[in-house]
C-alpha positions, 0 to 999 in steps of 0.5 A: 863794755859795749853799749849793748851791755851798758845800762842805766839801771841793773837789778839783781834779783827777779822776785816781786821787788826786782821784776817790778822795779825793772818794769817800772824803770823801763816804763820811765824810759830807763835802759834796764837789765834784770839778773836772775839765777832761776830759770823762771822769774818771780822769785820765791813768791811765785815759784815756791812761796806765796802762789803755790801755797795759795793754790794748795790752800784753795784745793784743800778747802774744796776737798775738806768741804766735799769730804766733811761739810757738804752733807750738812749744807744739803750737798750729797756726794755719792761714794767716798771723796778721795784725794788725788795728790798728783793732780793737786800738785799738777794744778799747783804747778800749772798755776805757777807756770802760768804766772811766771810765764806772764812775768817773763812776757811782761819783761820781754815786752818792756824791752828789759834785757834779761841775764840768767845766772847768779849776779855778783857785784864787781865794783865801779858799776860792773856786775858778773853773771856766773862769775863772768863780767857781763854788764855795767850800769849807772845804778844797781838795785839789789833785790835778792830776797830771803831764804829759810832759817834753819835750826842748828840742832835740827838741820833740814835734810829735805826728806824728814826735816823740811822747809816750806820748799819741800812742804808744798810738794809732798808726794804723799800725805804724811800721817803725822806732821809737826810744824815748828813755828806758828807764823804765816808759813807754818799755819798756812801749810799746817792747815793744808795738810790737816785738811788733806788728812794729816794729824798736824801739831804746831809747836810755837816758842812764843805765848801766842800764835800769829805773832804781831796780832793782838792777844784776843785775835790770836786766841780767836784764831787758835780756837778756830784751828783747834776746832779743825783738829790741829793741835797747838802748843804755845810756850813750847821750846823745841830741843830736838828729836828722839826715837820713842818706841821705834817712832821719830818724835819732836821733843820740846820743853813746855811748862817745865815738862818734856813734850814729845810729838810723833812725826813723819814729817817735820816742817821748820817754819821759824822765819826767813833771813836776807839772802845775799850769798856771793853777792859781792857786798864786801867788794863794794864796801857794804857790810850787813848788820848782825841780822844780815840786813843791808842798811839803807837811807830813806831813798834806798841808798846803800853805803856804796855809791850807785848801789840801792837795795829793796825787799827782804834784804832791807828793814821792814816786813818780808812781804812781796807787796812791800818789795813791790812798792819799794821797787816802784819807788826806787824806779821813780826816784832814779827817774827823777820822780818822787818815789815813796812808800807809806810803811804805816799802811802795809797789810799783813795776811795769814791765808788760813781759814779763816784768814787773819789780816792786819794793818797799822799798830795793834792795841798792845803796841799802842799801849806800849807807846803810850798812845791813847786809843779807842777800840771797836770790835764786831763779831762775825756771829752778828753778821748776816752774810757770815751766818748764811755762809757758815763763816761766823768764826771771826771778828773785826777790830779797829784801833783809833786815836782817842783824841782825833779818831784817826784810824791807827790800825785794824785786824780782821779774822774772817773768811776773805780777810785778805780782801777786806783789809784793803778797805781799812788800808785805804781809809788809813792812807788818806788819814781817815777816822773810825767815823769815816769808816762807820759812815761808809755805805756797805752793800747788804748782806756782806761780810765787809759790813763788819768793818763798818760796824767795828768803825761804829763800835769805836764810839759805842754806836754799832747797830747790830751788836751790844 
C-alpha cells in the first residue's frame, strides 16, 4: 500500500469511543485513520441515542410544565397548550446535526483521515472498507459499539414493535405505549411520551425498576413515576401479544396471572448487545465470548496481534463516557504513555424527572461482598432549594467503609442528579471519605447541599434532618 493509506493507528467505529481515540491519537502525533459506516460521526450516542433522547426529554419537560404545572406556580398561559410534534422533532434533529457536525470538524482539524464505509479486518494489519482493501495500520482499534436486543417471540417491525431507534422519531403521539424493560432507555423514552400525552405502561421482568440501584432508590423512583401517571408492573414476564376486542395487547405473566395491556406502540428496551457484524474477527483469530463480547487484557489487547478493542464490545458498562475514557487510555498507551481507566468511579445515569445517578458499589453489593459499611441518607424534602423549586422528590445516599470512612459508592435521585453525581465521583477518585464530603463547603441554597448532608449523615451528624 502507498504511504497515504498506511497509518500508525486505524480505528473502526466513529462513536464516542472511536472518534475520541482518533482525536487523542492525533494529538499525540500518531498518523490516524478513522473508519465509520454512517455518514455522520458520533455513533449511536450522537445520532440515535443519548443526544436525541435528551433533546426530547428537555422539550417534553417544558411542555408538561406549561400544560400541567405552570398555573400552580402563578404562570398563566392563555388558551390551550398544544404540542407541535413536527417542530419538536425538527429541533431534535437540529441538535444532532450540530453536534455530529462539530465532531466531523474536530476530526478534520486534527488531520485524521476519514474512511466512510463498513470496516472489516483482513489480517496482517489490513482493513477493507465496503469489501475493498483500503488501508493498513500498525495498530487497529475496534470500537464498533452495540445494537439493540430483540425479543425472539416479539420481533421488531419498526412500526408497531419498535426499538429506541424508532421511539425517538414517532410522527404522532401513541394513545397507548407499552414499554418492555425498565432500564435507562425504557424509563427515559417512556417518560417522554407520557409527558406528551401517551398512556404509558412499563413492564419489567425483575422485582425492581432501574436495575443496579438499591431497592430503596428504585422504589422511590417508581413512586415518582406513578405520580406522573406512568403505570409500572414489576415481576412481569412478557410472553407475546394477542388481540382482545379488536385491540392489540401485550401479554405478560405476573404473580400467576395473565396481564394484558393495550398497545398502539410497543417499545422493546431490554438491553443492547455488542455489534461486531462482518467485522472479520474470525479472520484474525478473535472469538467473542458467549455474550458476544471481545475479550481483552488490562491494556485493551485482544488475542490478535496489533488489534485492540474498547467500548460496548468489551466488558464493563455500555456507556458513552466509559468508551471515551477507554479511547483516551488506549491512545496514550499506543503513544508510550500511561493510559488508565478507573472503572470503580464510572457514574451511571437515568435522565428521567427526577434523574437517578449512581457510582461505585451499592449497599446491596457491599453486603453481598461482606464489606462492613456505613450509610448516610438525606431526603430532598428537607432541602431548601428543592422546596423552593418544587423538586422535593428524591434523596442522596452515601455508602462508606465502616472502618476507614472511605466513600465506596453513592446514589442520587434528584432534579439534576446527572450533574450532582460528579462531586461524589471526584471525592472517590482521590479516595475521599464521607467526612471529606460532609466538610466540603457548598453554596446555599443549592440542591447539592443534600450531598454534604448525606456525607454528614454517615456518622449521624446531618444538620437538617434527624
